Structures are given as structure tokens and as C-alpha cells.
C-alpha positions as CSV (number, residue, x, y, z in Angstrom):
1,X,-4.6,11.3,-6.1
2,X,-3.2,9.7,-2.7
3,X,-2.2,11.9,0.0
4,X,-1.4,11.4,3.7
5,X,-2.2,13.7,6.6
6,X,0.1,14.1,9.8
7,X,-1.6,15.1,12.4
8,X,1.6,16.7,15.1
9,X,-0.3,16.4,18.3
10,X,0.3,13.1,19.9
11,X,-2.9,14.4,22.0
12,X,-6.1,12.3,22.7
13,X,-8.3,15.2,21.9
14,X,-6.7,16.8,18.9
15,X,-8.1,19.6,17.0
16,X,-5.3,19.4,14.8
17,X,-7.1,16.0,14.4
18,X,-10.4,17.1,13.8
19,X,-9.2,19.3,11.7
20,X,-7.4,16.8,9.0
21,X,-10.7,14.5,9.5
22,X,-12.1,17.3,8.4
23,X,-10.4,17.5,4.8
24,X,-10.7,13.8,4.4
25,X,-14.1,13.4,5.1
26,X,-14.9,16.7,2.6
27,X,-12.6,16.1,0.3
28,X,-13.0,12.8,-1.2
29,X,-13.7,14.4,-5.0
30,X,-10.0,15.4,-4.9
31,X,-7.7,13.3,-3.2
32,X,-7.7,9.6,-1.3
33,X,-6.2,11.1,2.7
34,X,-4.8,8.7,4.9
35,X,-4.7,10.4,8.3
36,X,-1.4,9.2,10.5
37,X,-0.7,9.6,14.1
38,X,2.6,10.6,15.6
39,X,1.9,9.1,19.0
40,X,4.1,6.1,18.7
41,X,7.2,8.0,17.4
42,X,10.0,7.7,19.6
43,X,12.4,10.6,20.9
44,X,15.0,11.5,18.6
45,X,18.5,9.9,19.7
46,X,21.3,9.5,17.8
47,X,23.0,7.3,19.7
48,X,19.9,4.6,19.9
49,X,18.9,4.1,16.3
50,X,15.4,3.1,15.8
51,X,15.3,3.7,12.2
52,X,14.1,0.5,11.3
53,X,11.9,-0.1,14.1
54,X,8.1,-0.5,13.3
55,X,7.0,2.8,13.5
56,X,9.5,4.8,11.9
57,X,9.1,2.4,9.0
58,X,5.6,2.4,8.4
59,X,5.6,6.1,8.2
60,X,8.4,5.8,5.4
61,X,6.2,3.5,3.5
62,X,3.3,5.7,3.8
63,X,5.2,9.1,2.9
64,X,6.6,7.1,-0.1
65,X,3.4,5.9,-1.4
66,X,1.7,9.5,-1.6
67,X,1.5,11.6,-4.0
68,X,1.8,14.7,-1.4
69,X,1.9,15.2,2.5
70,X,-0.6,17.3,4.3
71,X,0.7,18.2,8.2
72,X,-1.6,19.9,10.6
73,X,0.4,21.4,13.9
74,X,-0.4,23.2,17.1
75,X,2.1,25.6,18.3
76,X,3.6,24.3,21.7
77,X,5.8,27.6,23.2
78,X,6.0,29.5,20.0
79,X,7.6,26.0,17.5
80,X,6.1,22.6,16.6
81,X,5.7,20.2,18.8
82,X,8.6,17.5,20.2
83,X,6.6,14.5,19.1
84,X,6.8,15.9,15.5
85,X,10.4,17.3,15.3
86,X,11.1,13.9,16.1
87,X,9.4,12.2,13.8
88,X,11.4,14.7,10.9
89,X,14.4,14.2,12.8
90,X,14.3,10.1,12.4
91,X,12.8,10.4,8.3
92,X,16.1,12.6,7.4
93,X,18.4,11.0,9.9
94,X,19.0,7.5,7.2
95,X,16.3,7.6,5.7
96,X,14.8,11.0,3.3
97,X,11.0,10.0,2.2
98,X,10.8,13.6,2.1
99,X,12.9,14.0,-0.4
100,X,11.4,16.1,-3.1
101,X,7.8,15.5,-2.0
102,X,5.0,18.0,-1.9
103,X,3.7,19.4,1.7
104,X,1.1,21.5,2.8
105,X,1.7,22.4,6.3
106,X,-1.8,24.0,7.9
107,X,-2.5,24.1,11.7
108,X,-5.1,25.0,14.8
109,X,-4.0,26.9,17.7
110,X,-6.6,27.5,20.8
111,X,-5.2,31.3,20.6
112,X,-6.1,33.8,17.8
113,X,-2.7,33.6,16.0
114,X,-3.6,30.0,14.7
115,X,-0.3,28.2,15.0
116,X,1.3,31.1,12.7
117,X,5.1,31.1,14.5
118,X,4.9,27.1,14.4
119,X,4.3,27.0,10.7
120,X,7.2,29.6,10.0
121,X,9.2,27.2,11.8
122,X,8.2,23.9,10.3
123,X,8.7,25.4,7.1
124,X,12.3,26.4,7.8
125,X,12.9,22.5,9.1
126,X,10.8,20.9,6.0
127,X,13.4,22.9,3.6
128,X,16.6,22.1,5.7
129,X,19.2,19.3,3.8
130,X,18.1,15.9,4.5
131,X,14.6,16.8,4.5
132,X,14.3,18.4,1.7
133,X,10.3,18.9,1.2
134,X,9.0,21.1,-1.0
135,X,6.9,23.2,0.8
136,X,3.9,24.7,-1.0
137,X,4.6,28.7,-0.9
138,X,1.8,31.1,0.7
139,X,-1.7,29.6,1.2
140,X,-1.4,29.8,5.1
141,X,-4.0,28.3,6.7
142,X,-4.4,29.1,10.3
143,X,-7.4,28.0,11.9
144,X,-7.4,30.2,15.3
145,X,-9.6,30.1,18.7
146,X,-10.3,26.3,17.7
147,X,-12.2,25.6,20.8
148,X,-15.4,27.6,19.1
149,X,-14.2,26.7,15.4
150,X,-15.6,23.4,15.1
151,X,-19.4,22.3,16.1
152,X,-20.6,19.1,17.7
153,X,-20.4,17.2,14.5
154,X,-16.7,18.2,13.6
155,X,-18.1,20.8,11.2
156,X,-16.2,24.0,10.8
157,X,-18.7,26.9,12.1
158,X,-18.0,29.7,9.6
159,X,-18.7,29.5,6.2
160,X,-15.3,31.6,4.6
161,X,-13.2,29.7,6.9
162,X,-14.2,26.6,5.2
163,X,-14.1,28.2,1.9
164,X,-10.5,29.3,2.2
165,X,-9.8,25.7,3.5
166,X,-11.2,24.1,0.1
167,X,-9.4,27.0,-2.1
168,X,-6.1,25.9,-0.6
169,X,-6.3,22.1,-0.8
170,X,-7.3,22.5,-4.4
171,X,-4.6,24.7,-5.3
172,X,-2.1,21.8,-3.2
173,X,-3.7,19.1,-5.9
174,X,-2.3,21.6,-8.4
175,X,1.1,22.1,-6.9
176,X,1.3,18.3,-6.9
177,X,0.6,17.7,-10.2
178,X,3.3,20.1,-11.2
179,X,5.7,19.0,-8.7
180,X,5.4,15.0,-9.7
181,X,5.6,16.3,-13.5
182,X,9.6,17.6,-12.6
183,X,10.5,15.0,-10.9
184,X,13.1,12.7,-12.2
185,X,11.9,8.8,-11.3
186,X,14.7,7.3,-9.3
187,X,15.8,3.8,-10.5
188,X,14.9,0.8,-8.1
189,X,17.1,-1.5,-7.4
190,X,17.0,-5.4,-9.9
191,X,14.9,-8.3,-8.3
192,X,16.4,-11.2,-8.0
193,X,13.6,-13.7,-9.6
194,X,16.1,-16.8,-9.4
195,X,15.9,-16.8,-5.9
196,X,20.0,-17.3,-5.4
197,X,20.1,-15.9,-1.9
198,X,19.5,-16.5,1.0
199,X,16.9,-15.0,3.7
200,X,16.2,-16.7,7.5
201,X,13.8,-19.0,6.6
202,X,15.4,-20.6,3.7
203,X,15.9,-24.3,3.4
204,X,19.2,-24.7,2.6
205,X,20.3,-27.8,0.5
206,X,16.9,-28.8,-1.3
207,X,17.0,-28.0,-5.1
208,X,14.4,-25.0,-5.7
209,X,13.3,-26.8,-8.7
210,X,12.6,-30.1,-7.8
211,X,9.1,-31.8,-8.3
212,X,9.2,-33.4,-4.4
213,X,10.2,-30.1,-2.8
214,X,7.8,-29.7,-0.9
215,X,8.5,-33.6,0.7
216,X,12.3,-32.7,0.6
217,X,11.8,-29.4,2.8
218,X,9.5,-30.9,5.3
219,X,11.8,-33.9,5.8
220,X,15.0,-31.5,6.0
221,X,13.3,-29.5,8.6
222,X,11.2,-31.7,10.5
223,X,7.9,-30.1,9.6
224,X,5.0,-30.4,11.9
225,X,1.8,-31.6,10.3
226,X,-1.7,-33.4,11.1
227,X,-3.1,-32.5,14.4
228,X,0.1,-31.0,15.7
229,X,-0.6,-27.6,17.6
230,X,0.4,-23.9,16.1
231,X,-0.2,-21.0,17.9
232,X,-0.5,-18.0,15.4
233,X,-0.7,-14.2,16.6
234,X,-4.4,-14.5,17.9
235,X,-5.0,-18.2,18.4
236,X,-4.1,-21.8,18.3
237,X,-4.9,-24.3,15.8
238,X,-3.7,-27.5,14.0
239,X,-2.2,-28.0,11.3
240,X,-5.5,-29.5,9.7
241,X,-7.4,-27.0,10.8
242,X,-5.0,-24.0,9.4
243,X,-5.3,-26.1,6.2
244,X,-9.4,-26.3,6.2
245,X,-9.5,-22.8,6.6
246,X,-6.9,-21.3,4.2
247,X,-8.3,-24.0,1.6
248,X,-11.9,-22.7,2.1
249,X,-10.8,-19.2,1.5
250,X,-12.8,-17.8,-1.5
251,X,-9.9,-17.0,-3.2
252,X,-6.4,-18.5,-4.6
253,X,-3.9,-17.3,-2.4
254,X,-0.3,-17.7,-3.1
255,X,2.7,-17.1,-0.8
256,X,6.1,-16.0,-2.0
257,X,8.6,-15.2,0.3
258,X,11.4,-11.9,-0.2
259,X,14.1,-14.3,-1.7
260,X,11.2,-14.7,-4.6
261,X,10.8,-18.4,-4.0
262,X,7.4,-19.7,-4.5
263,X,6.3,-21.1,-1.1
264,X,2.3,-22.1,-1.2
265,X,-0.9,-21.7,-2.3
266,X,-3.8,-23.2,-1.2
267,X,-4.3,-26.5,-2.9
268,X,-8.3,-26.8,-2.2
269,X,-8.8,-25.0,-5.0
270,X,-7.3,-27.9,-7.6
271,X,-10.8,-29.6,-6.8
272,X,-12.9,-27.0,-8.9
273,X,-9.8,-25.8,-11.2
274,X,-7.7,-22.7,-10.6
275,X,-8.0,-19.5,-12.3
276,X,-4.7,-19.1,-11.8
277,X,-3.1,-22.5,-13.4
278,X,-0.9,-23.4,-10.0
279,X,0.5,-27.1,-10.1
280,X,1.7,-28.8,-6.7
281,X,5.2,-29.3,-8.6
282,X,5.9,-25.2,-8.9
283,X,5.8,-25.0,-5.3
284,X,9.4,-24.0,-4.1
285,X,10.5,-22.8,-7.8
286,X,12.1,-19.3,-7.9
287,X,9.3,-16.8,-10.0
288,X,11.4,-17.4,-12.4
289,X,10.4,-20.6,-13.4
290,X,6.9,-19.7,-13.0
291,X,6.3,-16.9,-15.8
292,X,7.2,-17.0,-19.3
293,X,10.0,-14.9,-20.6
294,X,7.7,-12.2,-22.0
295,X,6.7,-11.4,-18.4
296,X,9.2,-11.0,-16.3
297,X,9.7,-7.5,-17.1
298,X,6.7,-6.5,-15.6
299,X,6.7,-9.2,-12.7
300,X,10.2,-7.4,-11.7
301,X,8.1,-4.0,-11.8
302,X,5.6,-5.3,-9.1
303,X,8.2,-6.7,-6.9
304,X,10.1,-3.5,-7.3
305,X,7.1,-1.5,-6.4
306,X,6.1,-3.8,-3.3
307,X,9.4,-4.3,-1.6
308,X,10.2,-0.6,-2.1
309,X,7.2,0.3,-0.5
310,X,5.7,2.3,-3.2
311,X,2.6,0.8,-2.9
312,X,0.6,-2.1,-0.6
313,X,-1.0,-3.8,-3.3
314,X,-1.4,-3.9,-6.8
315,X,-4.4,-5.1,-8.5
316,X,-5.5,-6.0,-12.0
317,X,-8.6,-7.5,-14.3
318,X,-7.8,-10.5,-16.1
319,X,-10.5,-10.6,-18.7
320,X,-9.1,-14.1,-20.6
321,X,-11.8,-15.8,-18.3
322,X,-14.4,-14.7,-20.7
323,X,-17.3,-12.3,-19.6
324,X,-19.2,-14.6,-17.3
325,X,-16.3,-14.3,-14.6
326,X,-14.9,-10.8,-13.0
327,X,-11.5,-12.2,-12.1
328,X,-9.4,-9.7,-10.3
329,X,-5.4,-10.6,-9.3
330,X,-4.4,-8.6,-6.3
331,X,-1.0,-8.5,-5.6
332,X,-0.3,-7.5,-1.7
333,X,3.1,-7.0,0.4
334,X,4.0,-8.3,3.7
335,X,5.7,-6.9,6.6
336,X,6.6,-8.3,9.9
337,X,6.2,-6.1,13.2
338,X,8.8,-3.8,12.3
339,X,7.6,-2.9,8.9
340,X,10.0,-4.9,6.9
341,X,9.5,-6.6,3.6
342,X,8.6,-10.1,3.9
343,X,7.3,-11.1,0.9
344,X,4.3,-11.4,-1.8
345,X,0.6,-12.8,-0.9
346,X,-1.0,-12.6,-4.4
347,X,-4.9,-13.5,-4.6
348,X,-6.8,-14.5,-7.2
349,X,-10.8,-13.9,-7.3
350,X,-13.7,-14.1,-9.3
351,X,-15.6,-11.0,-8.0
352,X,-18.7,-11.5,-10.0
353,X,-20.4,-13.6,-7.4
354,X,-20.4,-11.5,-5.0
355,X,-21.5,-8.2,-7.3
356,X,-24.3,-9.7,-8.4
357,X,-25.5,-11.0,-4.8
358,X,-24.8,-7.4,-4.1
359,X,-26.9,-6.3,-6.9
360,X,-29.9,-8.3,-5.7
361,X,-29.9,-6.9,-2.5
362,X,-29.4,-3.5,-2.9
363,X,-31.8,-3.5,-6.3
364,X,-29.2,-1.8,-8.1
365,X,-27.5,-2.4,-11.9
366,X,-24.3,-2.4,-13.4
367,X,-23.9,0.7,-15.7
368,X,-21.2,1.6,-18.7
369,X,-20.0,-2.0,-19.6
370,X,-18.8,-2.4,-23.0
371,X,-19.0,-5.8,-24.8
372,X,-15.1,-6.0,-24.2
373,X,-14.8,-5.6,-20.8
374,X,-16.3,-7.0,-17.3
375,X,-16.8,-3.3,-16.1
376,X,-17.7,-4.0,-12.2
377,X,-16.6,-0.4,-10.7
378,X,-19.5,0.2,-8.8
379,X,-23.1,0.5,-9.2
380,X,-23.2,4.2,-9.9
381,X,-20.1,4.6,-11.7
382,X,-19.4,4.1,-15.0
383,X,-16.0,1.6,-15.8
384,X,-13.6,1.9,-17.9
385,X,-12.7,-0.6,-20.7
386,X,-9.6,-2.5,-18.9
387,X,-6.5,-2.9,-21.6
388,X,-5.7,-6.9,-21.8
389,X,-1.7,-6.5,-20.9
390,X,-1.9,-8.7,-17.9
391,X,1.3,-10.8,-17.6
392,X,-0.8,-13.7,-15.8
393,X,-1.0,-15.8,-18.3
394,X,1.5,-17.7,-20.7
395,X,-1.0,-16.6,-23.3
396,X,-0.7,-12.8,-23.5
397,X,0.7,-11.3,-26.7
398,X,4.9,-9.4,-26.6
399,X,3.7,-6.3,-26.9
400,X,2.3,-7.0,-22.7
401,X,5.8,-7.4,-21.8
402,X,6.3,-3.7,-23.0
403,X,3.6,-1.7,-21.8
404,X,4.0,1.0,-19.3
405,X,4.5,-0.9,-16.0
406,X,1.6,1.3,-14.5
407,X,-1.1,-0.9,-16.4
408,X,1.6,-4.6,-16.6
409,X,1.3,-5.5,-12.8
410,X,0.4,-9.9,-13.2
411,X,3.2,-11.5,-10.9
412,X,0.9,-14.3,-10.5
413,X,3.6,-16.0,-8.6
414,X,2.6,-19.8,-10.1
415,X,0.2,-18.6,-12.3
416,X,0.9,-19.7,-15.0
417,X,2.7,-22.3,-16.9
418,X,6.5,-22.3,-17.3
């Protein structure tokens, strides 16, 4: 289960952040908790709309990806801090990621009331129209006199307090499951796999399906090459150096933009043969050309998840390469400085050499492998068989296109022959 923890205080020495870290450390068996700070959240001002700013969009995406939210609030003048209130205002102004999202409210305070009044106020705010979160009733966790509550290692001193917190968190996990069972899935917009639209970086008047698209497009925009320097976010390299770097990566990389046009792959992998079957003439193609028709349903599902921010990365093990390879296809959403979706980075890698090296170094061994799967979950955890429903190959059976989206996430941009 994936949860996010929002720290209501923007103080550098926040006890509510310390409480959230304690929860993350001691509850890894219950959930994965990602802690989010409110330090960079601008003061809410309807006349200065910052809904599309990076900090707000980042919060939106993380909350939407999570199964539930834990909010830890201090108490300022009998209510919640201004920075936390501003965050909720932004998340209920034009965007509504908290809508029907299970929320647990906790808090820590210097005084013996343990942020009780702030928590009561926050419950009312979270249930307001526009926010419409599903706040877990009862089960208040109020950590009072917080300066004395933690030891030097960030551990809660009082055993009964720690035990009550664990009980509350276990109940919240059950609450999240119930809330998700009642939730109606919201359909996502259709993906234009033909890439008929245009974005700011689309190169016009060049046929996307042309075998020499790269040459035509480079001439059209007068693209730099060779020893021309390019300034990157933290460095300066020539185009040749960038190519050397990308070609040396121990994985096959693919870039498809937000218009669903396949723009790049690191061609250096062609020399040894590719796992994803990319070809030079595919560059420039719309994604619909790069996949068999039976795979398009699952291709669209992956793109929808990444574009909508439901997930940042989707991975699948592709066993078609045989038992001597552990091939993993990963599909990573890319975002600009304003957290806007700008495309898909697919990276394909045989992780077996890395695992073999790690096992040799640590003197560990894999357990729970089967004859039909290459189980690589960890050196100490038994792995489950993986069903062969990847759509990263033209040889996948037709049933793959009708599997549940959670298993079928092959969007190997140019990874299959059309």
C-alpha cells in the first residue's frame, strides 16, 4: 500500500516531521510512506493563480498516486498552520486530488492538548465541499508535550503511546481498503497514439512515418551535431559526448514525447543486438506504428497512467528472452520544472548480470524460483510467478490485450516490429 504523509509544519525542526519519520521507519510492513513537506507551498491567492506551479502540481500528483494520506499538524493559535491551510486551498481551488481520498489526521504539540483543536478544525476543513476527503472517524492520535516525547534517536519513549499509534495505523490501513472498495473508477482521457496533435517541440512539415525522419527533421530545424556544445542543467557537453554517454548506458533507452511521437533511442545498443527490437526507421513514428494492434489497449493504459500522474513508473518482467536473462521493461513519466508531463522514458535492461554480481559479493542466493519464471525479487524474499502478459512483443498471445491493466503495461515505444 502506498501512502503519502504531509507534514503540516514548515519549521526546520518540526516534531510533526519527526513523528512522520517514526511512522515511516516502523511501519514498512504495513505500507510505503512518502513524506511530503509544505515548505515551498505559496500562500493561497485566487488573484495570483499558481495551480499549475511546480510545487502544487507535484503535491497533486503524489496524492493522486497514493492509496491514502496521513496529515500531521501542529497547533497554531487553536488551528492549523497557514502553510497547511494554503496547501488545502490550492488543492480544492481548480484541482481536487483529495476528493474521496482516505485521510488520517494526527498531530504533535508542545502542550498537553496534543493539537486537539487543530485536528478538530482540520477534520471540518477536509470534509468541506471542494476538498471532500474521506477522513477516518475517531482514532485520534494526539502526541502531547512533544519535546519530551522522543529520545535522541527519534524513537517515541512511551511504549503505550507507540502501541496506540500502531493500532491507529493498522486501523487506517483497513479503512483505506474499505474506501477503495467503494470508489468508482474514473475514466481517463483517450490517448492519441497517432500523434496527430502538436506540442511546442513538434517538428512540422516532416512525415512522422518517413524512414529518414531523423535526417529530414535535423535539416528542417538546423539541429546541432558533432563537437557543438550543449548547456545541460548541470554541465556542458558536446553532442558527441552526449551520444557517448547515452550509448554507454547499460540499458536500452527510448524517448517518446507528450504527443506520443517516438523521438529517440540510444543506438549504441544495436551493435550487440537489442532486447526491445528497435530499428532506425522507427524514429519519428507515432506510437501506434510501433506496436501490434492487439497491444494498443495496454499501450494506451500505460500512457494514461503516466500522463494523469496515477503512477510515475510502471515495470514489467518480460520472460520471452529465456531463463538466462532477467529482462525488465520500465516506463518512466518525465516532467518539466513545472511538473507538467512531457513524455515517456522507457528503459529496458537485463538485470541478471547485476543480480549475479550482487549475490557473489554478498554470498547470498535467490530463493523461490520456479521453472517458468526468472524470480529476482530479492535474495531473501520468495518471488511469485509472473504471468506472460507483456505487450512488448509482437509474439504475445491475443489474450494479452484483454488482461487487466495492472498486469499489462507494455508500452515499449519502439520495442516491437509493426
